[in-house]
Backbone bond lengths (Angstrom), bond angles and torsions (degrees), N, CA, C in turn:
res aa  C-N    CA-C-N  psi(-1)  N-CA   C-N-CA  omega(-1)  CA-C   N-CA-C  phi
1 M - - - 1.470 - - 1.531 111.19 -
2 M 1.347 115.39 -46.07 1.461 120.00 -179.94 1.532 109.65 -60.28
3 K 1.340 117.07 -40.12 1.480 120.91 -179.03 1.529 110.94 -61.31
4 K 1.380 116.73 -38.48 1.473 120.46 -179.80 1.560 109.47 -66.37
5 I 1.336 115.68 -40.59 1.481 120.84 -179.70 1.517 110.26 -62.55
6 L 1.322 117.69 -44.31 1.468 122.85 179.72 1.523 110.67 -61.66
7 L 1.345 116.70 -44.44 1.459 120.86 178.36 1.528 112.49 -61.68
8 S 1.313 116.32 -38.46 1.463 121.79 179.16 1.550 109.62 -65.77
9 L 1.301 116.53 -41.96 1.492 121.40 -179.83 1.543 109.69 -64.71
10 V 1.302 117.90 -40.98 1.441 122.79 178.95 1.532 110.03 -63.81
11 S 1.319 119.10 -43.11 1.457 123.32 179.37 1.506 111.78 -61.30
12 I 1.358 116.31 -44.24 1.444 121.74 178.15 1.510 110.68 -62.32
13 G 1.324 117.63 -40.42 1.464 120.49 179.19 1.523 111.49 -63.08
14 L 1.351 116.96 -42.69 1.424 120.51 -178.47 1.558 110.09 -65.58
15 L 1.307 119.43 -40.44 1.445 122.18 178.69 1.520 110.08 -63.63
16 F 1.308 117.35 -43.30 1.443 122.50 -178.73 1.573 110.62 -63.05
17 G 1.355 112.04 -39.84 1.465 116.85 -179.23 1.523 111.86 -66.55
18 C 1.344 117.43 -40.32 1.460 121.68 176.14 1.491 113.11 -60.55
19 K 1.335 116.89 -41.76 1.440 123.49 178.58 1.487 111.24 -62.09
20 T 1.351 114.93 -45.58 1.467 120.22 -176.81 1.541 109.96 -63.30
21 E 1.368 116.45 -39.14 1.449 120.62 -179.79 1.526 110.34 -64.06
22 K 1.348 117.80 -42.03 1.417 121.01 176.73 1.520 112.83 -64.39
23 D 1.342 115.83 -40.49 1.447 119.89 178.24 1.534 111.24 -62.68
24 N 1.324 116.60 -42.76 1.465 121.34 178.64 1.510 110.60 -61.65
25 S 1.342 117.22 -39.27 1.465 121.89 179.30 1.514 109.23 -61.15
26 N 1.358 117.47 -43.03 1.428 120.12 -179.63 1.538 111.30 -66.51
27 E 1.326 117.02 -36.85 1.450 121.49 -179.23 1.539 110.92 -60.54
28 K 1.331 118.48 -33.19 1.463 121.59 -176.74 1.534 111.60 -61.09
29 S 1.344 116.01 -30.29 1.474 118.16 -173.88 1.531 112.06 -97.42
30 E 1.326 117.40 -4.46 1.488 121.07 179.10 1.518 111.48 -68.78
31 G 1.328 116.93 135.86 1.426 120.55 175.64 1.539 114.91 83.69
32 L 1.350 117.91 -2.22 1.455 119.54 -179.32 1.517 109.05 -93.09
33 P 1.384 117.63 154.59 1.423 119.86 171.49 1.501 111.99 -55.37
34 K 1.332 118.64 156.81 1.474 120.09 -174.19 1.496 111.92 -57.52
35 A 1.343 117.78 -44.94 1.497 119.60 -178.55 1.513 110.54 -63.32
36 E 1.339 118.02 -37.52 1.438 120.28 179.07 1.540 111.33 -70.30
37 T 1.326 115.61 -34.19 1.456 119.67 179.55 1.535 109.88 -64.95
38 E 1.317 115.45 -40.77 1.455 120.54 179.49 1.526 109.37 -63.44
39 A 1.318 117.06 -37.51 1.444 121.41 -179.02 1.530 111.14 -64.98
40 V 1.363 116.03 -37.48 1.457 121.31 177.87 1.523 110.31 -66.40
41 K 1.315 117.48 -41.84 1.469 121.16 -177.02 1.541 113.07 -67.73
42 N 1.358 114.83 -34.61 1.452 117.61 -177.04 1.493 111.47 -78.20
43 S 1.331 115.91 144.07 1.452 121.50 179.76 1.519 110.50 -68.34
44 E 1.345 113.96 145.92 1.471 118.51 176.84 1.524 110.93 -61.79
45 E 1.322 118.15 -20.27 1.459 120.32 178.35 1.510 111.92 -69.58
46 D 1.316 119.42 -15.97 1.458 121.97 178.03 1.527 112.57 -70.84
47 W 1.345 115.46 -23.11 1.448 119.68 -175.29 1.524 110.11 -88.32
48 I 1.332 114.31 143.79 1.488 122.76 174.37 1.514 105.72 -110.92
49 Y 1.324 116.67 119.02 1.451 120.49 179.28 1.513 111.18 -81.01
50 L 1.325 117.03 127.11 1.473 121.24 178.84 1.497 111.83 -97.10
51 L 1.297 116.39 -3.73 1.474 120.80 177.53 1.526 107.40 -151.02
52 D 1.361 115.73 121.91 1.486 118.65 -178.99 1.530 112.46 -93.35
53 G 1.311 116.84 -1.58 1.475 120.55 -179.60 1.469 114.86 86.30
54 K 1.338 119.50 -9.16 1.451 122.59 -176.41 1.533 112.37 -108.04
55 N 1.373 115.11 -36.71 1.442 118.48 177.59 1.548 107.75 -146.83
56 A 1.296 114.59 175.63 1.444 121.38 -176.25 1.500 111.73 -107.80
57 D 1.327 117.93 36.83 1.438 122.44 -177.05 1.546 110.40 -55.45
58 G 1.301 116.52 126.57 1.467 120.80 178.65 1.538 114.73 98.63
59 W 1.337 115.93 -19.92 1.453 120.26 -177.73 1.536 108.86 -91.29
60 R 1.330 116.84 141.13 1.446 122.92 179.42 1.490 110.76 -156.53
61 A 1.321 116.08 173.43 1.487 120.11 178.97 1.501 109.46 -69.09
62 Y 1.328 118.19 146.55 1.424 123.52 172.46 1.539 108.95 -60.05
63 N 1.291 116.29 131.23 1.501 121.34 -174.48 1.496 113.03 57.98
64 G 1.350 116.24 26.65 1.460 118.59 -175.49 1.506 115.32 -122.88
65 E 1.300 116.02 -172.85 1.448 123.07 -178.97 1.520 109.73 -87.54
66 A 1.358 115.72 173.45 1.467 121.89 -179.42 1.517 111.27 -61.79
67 G 1.303 115.47 147.31 1.470 121.51 178.49 1.532 111.36 97.73
68 L 1.344 114.64 154.46 1.455 120.55 -179.65 1.519 110.98 -69.16
69 P 1.351 117.55 141.62 1.466 119.37 171.62 1.527 108.87 -70.71
70 E 1.336 115.21 169.66 1.468 118.94 -174.27 1.536 114.05 -64.91
71 G 1.291 116.54 -17.24 1.481 120.11 -179.06 1.550 115.20 -82.46
72 W 1.322 117.62 -0.01 1.440 122.48 -178.44 1.521 110.24 -129.54
73 V 1.387 115.05 143.53 1.481 120.07 177.80 1.513 106.11 -141.53
74 V 1.353 114.42 162.78 1.456 120.76 169.05 1.515 107.57 -96.63
75 E 1.361 115.08 123.13 1.465 121.73 -174.95 1.541 108.61 -140.06
76 N 1.321 116.68 123.67 1.439 122.47 177.98 1.526 113.02 50.05
77 E 1.342 115.58 46.64 1.463 124.18 178.17 1.569 112.10 68.13
78 S 1.331 115.87 20.75 1.468 119.57 -179.33 1.496 108.57 -127.31
79 L 1.358 115.08 153.94 1.448 122.03 166.00 1.534 106.74 -85.30
80 K 1.317 115.99 121.31 1.456 120.34 -178.64 1.543 111.43 -117.60
81 A 1.327 114.17 127.66 1.456 121.04 171.61 1.533 107.17 -86.67
82 L 1.319 115.87 133.67 1.469 119.92 -177.88 1.506 113.25 -88.70
83 G 1.331 116.54 -0.19 1.469 119.52 175.26 1.501 112.56 84.48
84 K 1.335 119.29 23.78 1.468 124.26 179.86 1.501 112.42 -89.82
85 G 1.347 117.52 -11.76 1.464 120.94 -177.46 1.503 113.79 -82.80
86 G 1.307 115.43 -175.51 1.471 120.46 179.00 1.492 109.08 -156.01
87 D 1.356 115.10 -153.56 1.476 118.90 179.95 1.503 110.54 -63.50
88 I 1.329 115.61 -35.08 1.471 121.82 175.23 1.513 109.46 -122.20
89 G 1.318 117.99 126.44 1.474 121.58 177.39 1.495 113.03 96.02
90 G 1.345 114.43 146.66 1.443 119.84 175.44 1.551 114.08 103.43
91 D 1.285 118.12 -14.91 1.451 120.49 -176.17 1.557 110.89 -80.93
92 I 1.316 116.20 154.26 1.470 120.94 -176.78 1.546 108.20 -127.49
93 I 1.334 114.50 160.14 1.451 120.48 176.55 1.569 108.22 -136.54
94 Y 1.301 114.28 158.16 1.463 122.29 171.53 1.506 105.68 -90.26
95 G 1.339 117.99 103.57 1.477 122.23 -167.30 1.486 115.59 -94.42
96 K 1.337 120.45 7.23 1.460 120.96 -178.23 1.519 112.35 -76.68
97 E 1.314 117.64 -29.37 1.485 118.00 -173.09 1.528 109.47 -156.96
98 K 1.325 115.98 148.93 1.429 122.88 173.39 1.519 109.60 -95.36
99 Y 1.330 115.65 151.24 1.472 119.32 -179.16 1.521 109.42 -130.95
100 G 1.344 115.37 141.78 1.455 121.39 178.66 1.525 110.78 -104.86
101 E 1.343 115.83 -84.43 1.468 119.98 175.43 1.566 105.82 -92.59
102 F 1.335 116.49 132.43 1.452 117.54 -173.24 1.516 110.60 -161.79
103 E 1.314 116.15 170.22 1.451 124.76 165.53 1.519 107.35 -124.41
104 L 1.337 116.41 122.01 1.441 122.08 -178.52 1.524 109.19 -112.40
105 Y 1.323 114.88 133.19 1.484 120.35 178.05 1.512 107.22 -128.39
106 L 1.332 116.40 137.90 1.478 121.40 172.69 1.528 109.54 -159.39
107 E 1.302 114.34 167.85 1.457 123.10 176.66 1.513 110.47 -121.06
108 W 1.310 118.82 146.05 1.450 121.39 -176.07 1.514 111.16 -152.33
109 K 1.321 113.37 157.26 1.481 119.60 168.52 1.557 106.17 -143.76
110 I 1.336 114.98 157.94 1.460 119.23 -172.14 1.514 109.37 -135.65
111 A 1.310 117.20 150.63 1.471 122.78 176.84 1.494 111.23 -69.99
112 P 1.359 118.14 158.34 1.450 120.20 176.81 1.522 112.17 -53.64
113 E 1.345 114.98 137.01 1.444 123.50 -179.87 1.520 112.70 66.71
114 G 1.325 116.84 15.37 1.451 120.52 -175.07 1.523 115.46 -78.72
115 N 1.349 115.05 162.94 1.442 123.20 -178.05 1.516 108.33 -145.98
116 S 1.341 117.48 130.94 1.445 122.52 178.89 1.524 108.78 -156.28
117 G 1.321 117.63 -167.95 1.417 121.03 178.50 1.525 113.76 -172.38
118 I 1.286 117.42 162.21 1.445 125.97 179.00 1.529 108.28 -116.90
119 F 1.337 116.61 121.12 1.452 121.37 -178.30 1.542 110.19 -104.91
120 Y 1.336 115.79 154.51 1.448 122.62 169.76 1.502 110.91 -144.21
121 H 1.335 116.41 162.65 1.477 121.88 -174.19 1.525 110.11 56.28
122 V 1.344 116.29 38.36 1.442 121.35 179.31 1.531 112.30 -73.55
123 V 1.300 115.40 131.86 1.486 121.97 179.52 1.531 108.02 -115.95
124 E 1.319 116.67 135.02 1.485 120.09 177.47 1.488 112.25 -98.34
125 G 1.359 116.09 161.15 1.441 121.08 178.22 1.533 110.46 161.32
126 E 1.325 116.96 154.77 1.453 121.04 -178.80 1.564 111.61 -62.20
127 Q 1.306 116.39 -25.10 1.451 119.41 -176.77 1.509 111.97 -77.00
128 Y 1.378 116.39 -11.80 1.456 121.72 -176.79 1.539 109.33 -109.76
129 E 1.314 117.75 117.49 1.448 120.75 -178.06 1.552 112.22 -83.52
130 A 1.290 115.74 -19.38 1.483 120.02 -178.48 1.528 107.77 -156.05
131 P 1.346 119.36 159.04 1.453 120.50 179.03 1.488 115.40 -56.59
132 Y 1.351 118.77 -33.11 1.451 120.29 -175.47 1.545 112.32 -67.15
133 F 1.351 118.15 -11.03 1.433 119.52 176.21 1.531 112.01 -64.70
134 N 1.329 116.18 -22.01 1.492 117.67 179.88 1.520 113.87 -139.68
135 A 1.362 118.60 -16.32 1.448 120.67 -170.18 1.539 112.20 -104.01
136 P 1.335 117.35 136.62 1.471 121.86 171.57 1.540 110.27 -60.81
137 E 1.361 115.56 153.56 1.476 120.04 -176.66 1.500 110.78 -133.94
138 Y 1.347 114.16 131.84 1.470 120.27 167.60 1.549 104.99 -89.41
139 Q 1.310 113.36 121.31 1.486 119.04 -173.50 1.516 111.36 -74.81
140 V 1.360 115.19 126.35 1.481 122.97 174.11 1.524 105.93 -115.88
141 I 1.347 117.61 122.74 1.467 120.66 -175.30 1.516 110.63 -160.65
142 D 1.315 116.09 154.78 1.494 119.53 173.78 1.527 108.09 -77.53
143 Q 1.301 115.40 84.98 1.456 122.16 -173.92 1.507 112.71 -59.61
144 L 1.333 116.37 -37.37 1.488 120.12 -176.83 1.503 114.11 -82.04
145 G 1.377 116.51 -23.59 1.468 117.46 -173.12 1.533 114.51 -124.07
146 F 1.328 117.35 12.14 1.461 118.62 -178.25 1.528 108.77 -67.46
147 P 1.340 117.02 136.76 1.481 118.16 -171.61 1.507 116.50 -72.90
148 R 1.327 117.39 -12.25 1.464 119.66 178.47 1.537 108.54 -118.70
149 R 1.330 113.87 158.27 1.460 118.77 179.49 1.530 109.93 -67.00
150 L 1.295 116.29 132.22 1.465 121.47 -178.46 1.528 110.56 -98.15
151 E 1.314 115.14 128.38 1.464 121.26 173.30 1.528 106.48 -72.02
152 E 1.339 116.38 156.40 1.452 120.78 -178.25 1.533 111.62 -57.33
153 L 1.338 116.46 -40.61 1.455 119.24 -176.62 1.542 112.56 -72.67
154 N 1.312 117.17 -9.98 1.455 123.79 -179.93 1.505 112.34 -107.93
155 S 1.341 117.81 5.16 1.460 122.25 -172.90 1.521 112.19 -86.26
156 L 1.296 114.18 164.67 1.491 121.53 179.17 1.497 112.65 -52.42
157 G 1.336 114.92 132.10 1.436 120.79 178.18 1.512 115.15 79.25
158 A 1.340 117.46 5.57 1.488 120.75 177.60 1.494 110.08 -78.00
159 D 1.330 117.16 157.35 1.463 123.12 159.52 1.502 104.53 -81.80
160 Y 1.321 116.98 95.23 1.476 123.07 -162.88 1.503 112.69 -49.01
161 G 1.361 113.02 123.06 1.459 120.57 177.78 1.485 115.63 75.75
162 M 1.354 118.06 2.54 1.465 121.88 -176.22 1.522 113.48 -124.48
163 Y 1.359 116.96 -56.19 1.459 122.53 -174.71 1.516 109.07 -132.83
164 A 1.354 114.72 126.57 1.455 121.37 -179.15 1.548 110.00 -76.80
165 P 1.297 117.57 148.17 1.474 121.87 -179.83 1.527 111.29 -81.43
166 D 1.315 115.36 157.29 1.464 123.16 177.31 1.519 107.20 -131.09
167 Y 1.321 117.22 113.06 1.462 121.40 177.56 1.534 108.62 -158.99
168 K 1.322 114.42 173.22 1.445 120.23 177.92 1.525 108.37 -96.85
169 E 1.333 115.91 156.91 1.456 121.02 -175.90 1.565 110.46 -62.07
170 E 1.346 116.37 -31.37 1.440 118.04 179.19 1.523 114.44 -69.21
171 D 1.322 117.21 -12.24 1.472 121.20 177.23 1.519 110.99 -80.14
172 I 1.339 117.25 -12.60 1.479 122.35 -177.73 1.516 109.19 -92.92
173 K 1.320 114.36 133.77 1.451 120.60 177.20 1.513 111.45 -106.38
174 K 1.341 114.89 153.72 1.477 119.41 179.37 1.503 111.23 -69.08
175 A 1.308 115.62 157.76 1.483 121.69 173.86 1.509 109.67 -53.28
176 G 1.350 115.55 139.26 1.487 120.39 179.48 1.499 112.38 92.12
177 E 1.362 120.40 -7.91 1.449 122.97 178.89 1.540 108.36 -101.87
178 W 1.336 115.72 147.79 1.467 119.09 -177.78 1.539 110.91 -77.61
179 N 1.330 115.11 139.15 1.449 124.26 175.28 1.509 109.43 -118.36
180 T 1.313 116.84 160.86 1.492 121.20 169.81 1.513 107.78 -115.62
181 T 1.307 113.22 140.92 1.502 121.82 177.49 1.514 109.17 -129.22
182 R 1.332 114.37 138.70 1.450 121.60 175.66 1.508 108.94 -133.06
183 I 1.297 117.51 130.96 1.477 123.53 174.96 1.512 107.33 -119.81
184 I 1.305 117.04 122.77 1.474 121.41 177.91 1.542 106.63 -115.45
185 F 1.292 117.44 113.60 1.443 122.66 -177.24 1.515 111.56 -116.70
186 T 1.318 118.04 120.42 1.444 121.81 167.07 1.502 106.07 -130.16
187 N 1.323 116.80 165.53 1.483 121.55 179.89 1.526 111.72 -66.08
188 D 1.326 117.01 -15.89 1.460 120.31 -178.46 1.526 113.93 -98.87
189 K 1.345 115.66 -28.60 1.485 119.34 -177.30 1.521 109.29 -160.21
190 V 1.348 112.81 147.52 1.471 120.79 177.84 1.534 108.04 -126.34
191 S 1.296 117.79 137.17 1.455 122.03 174.34 1.530 111.39 -136.22
192 Y 1.333 114.26 140.97 1.479 121.46 176.08 1.506 107.86 -113.06
193 W 1.371 116.25 146.29 1.436 121.54 -178.47 1.537 109.66 -132.97
194 L 1.330 115.45 144.86 1.436 122.79 176.91 1.517 110.13 -132.68
195 N 1.306 117.38 117.28 1.476 121.87 -179.95 1.526 112.89 50.29
196 G 1.336 115.56 42.46 1.436 121.32 176.59 1.528 115.73 86.25
197 Q 1.336 117.68 -3.05 1.461 120.42 -179.89 1.529 111.39 -113.99
198 K 1.327 115.78 135.25 1.474 120.18 177.71 1.510 110.58 -68.77
199 T 1.345 115.58 129.79 1.468 119.98 178.18 1.490 113.90 -104.71
200 V 1.356 117.13 -32.53 1.437 121.77 -173.58 1.522 110.33 -146.11
201 E 1.309 116.71 144.41 1.480 121.51 172.32 1.519 107.43 -146.53
202 F 1.331 115.72 132.78 1.483 119.36 179.36 1.514 109.41 -156.56
203 V 1.311 114.42 167.06 1.489 122.70 177.74 1.540 107.55 -103.17
204 P 1.319 118.38 114.73 1.469 119.52 -178.48 1.521 110.89 -66.92
205 W 1.326 114.17 143.90 1.440 123.89 175.70 1.566 113.78 62.75
206 S 1.320 115.80 16.06 1.460 119.98 177.25 1.512 109.34 -77.04
207 D 1.344 116.46 173.69 1.491 120.47 177.35 1.550 109.31 -58.63
208 D 1.308 114.91 -42.67 1.467 118.90 -179.96 1.530 111.60 -61.43
209 W 1.344 115.28 -44.93 1.466 121.07 178.18 1.508 111.35 -59.90
210 E 1.348 116.40 -47.05 1.467 120.96 -179.24 1.556 110.86 -61.82
211 K 1.316 115.33 -37.90 1.493 119.25 -178.91 1.527 109.71 -66.10
212 R 1.332 116.26 -44.06 1.478 119.49 179.63 1.508 111.18 -64.02
213 K 1.298 117.05 -38.77 1.469 121.55 178.46 1.532 111.55 -64.37
214 S 1.324 116.59 -47.17 1.467 122.10 -172.85 1.539 112.74 -73.38
215 E 1.343 115.11 -22.12 1.502 118.91 -176.92 1.524 112.46 -108.76
216 G 1.334 117.49 -7.99 1.467 118.82 -174.54 1.506 114.63 -110.29
217 K 1.326 115.02 -148.09 1.459 122.75 -174.16 1.530 114.67 -59.89
218 W 1.371 114.84 -27.27 1.479 118.23 -172.55 1.484 113.61 -99.20
219 K 1.341 117.86 13.48 1.482 118.61 -177.52 1.512 112.52 -66.21
220 E 1.366 118.26 -21.04 1.447 121.37 -179.60 1.557 110.16 -97.82
221 F 1.344 116.93 8.17 1.447 120.31 -179.95 1.534 107.26 -120.98
222 P 1.340 117.13 88.55 1.466 120.10 -171.28 1.534 114.15 -62.89
223 D 1.346 118.05 -24.39 1.475 117.59 -176.67 1.518 111.47 -97.56
224 Y 1.350 119.43 5.09 1.422 120.97 178.96 1.526 111.11 -58.44
225 G 1.343 116.94 126.76 1.458 122.49 172.31 1.503 115.39 69.85
226 K 1.340 120.51 5.38 1.457 120.05 -178.01 1.511 113.85 -76.45
227 A 1.346 116.71 -31.96 1.465 119.29 -176.40 1.536 111.45 -67.21
228 R 1.314 115.61 140.73 1.438 120.75 177.58 1.523 113.13 -100.39
229 E 1.332 114.96 2.63 1.456 119.91 170.16 1.535 106.15 -159.49
230 G 1.333 115.22 161.21 1.443 118.92 -177.79 1.518 109.31 173.44
231 F 1.332 115.78 -171.10 1.434 123.68 -177.25 1.539 111.06 -84.79
232 I 1.324 116.15 158.09 1.471 121.96 167.56 1.500 109.54 -88.77
233 G 1.345 118.79 137.85 1.439 121.17 -175.69 1.523 111.65 -134.56
234 L 1.319 116.83 157.97 1.480 124.53 175.82 1.514 108.43 -128.84
235 Q 1.313 115.09 142.71 1.472 120.94 -172.11 1.539 112.50 -103.96
236 D 1.314 116.27 132.33 1.467 122.66 167.73 1.521 104.83 -103.71
237 H 1.316 118.85 104.10 1.433 123.64 -176.28 1.518 111.15 -108.72
238 G 1.358 114.10 29.75 1.488 118.51 179.40 1.508 114.03 89.73
239 S 1.332 117.71 17.95 1.479 121.22 179.50 1.501 109.94 -134.34
240 E 1.323 115.49 150.84 1.446 119.63 171.34 1.523 109.45 -71.68
241 V 1.344 114.70 132.08 1.471 120.23 178.63 1.521 108.53 -150.86
242 W 1.300 116.38 145.21 1.461 122.72 -178.06 1.518 110.64 -119.09
243 Y 1.317 117.51 137.10 1.474 123.77 175.96 1.530 108.56 -127.67
244 R 1.328 116.56 136.13 1.454 121.15 179.34 1.511 111.20 -146.71
245 N 1.363 116.99 171.45 1.447 122.40 179.02 1.520 112.53 47.61
246 I 1.322 115.34 48.49 1.484 120.37 -176.74 1.535 108.53 -88.42
247 K 1.335 113.74 119.91 1.459 117.95 -178.77 1.556 108.92 -142.93
248 I 1.336 114.06 157.20 1.455 118.28 -177.16 1.522 109.52 -142.02
249 K 1.313 115.81 150.55 1.451 121.82 179.45 1.535 108.43 -132.25
250 K 1.296 115.44 128.30 1.450 121.41 177.96 1.523 111.04 -74.23
251 L 1.350 116.82 135.04 1.445 121.69 -178.03 1.500 110.48 -111.41
């Protein structure tokens, strides 16, 4: 009889423990923004790391051979652009795999007066001198210290040349401070995030998107934004910039 009572008590304890563990898991996501909550719920195994902090395996020059070009180095677990690039040349891509619908997360900081960008759906070819000839760009820039006046479509967190960002001044960090960026791309909706705040949301290839393309900066670039999958890319636009904790999740 005593043995049965002990077994019953052990069973109750195990059930209570399981419930507590589930409750604690739920508590971790309470009070977080929706995007952050989803990140907590999803397993770490869903993420593919594009940079392990030790080497730049998989990264190479745009339209180039394997290995980092001379303008990029791995420094303190980050990919660092030395600022040797320009409007044409110096950009890199992660060439191991192409991505269509995805969620991309990374952290970055930029030198004073710096300018850079994050590309996706990058397509290579002799007809393209740089990723921006065909790939959308999340604008990375020293918003507070850039020496020239920035138009809204060229501002930090913009879909460069297409959609202006919307955020509060307190969301912007000074040059040299680390930022977080998240890009969520599906064929139905795209959103950009800066330091936990949404900056841009739009529907790709919609009538509005097509109108902005045909009337704006990209009207002379017929292949801009057409690809539905491609490489992830980082821009060296003549400024020192650091990228770390780069990971992607297929959607």
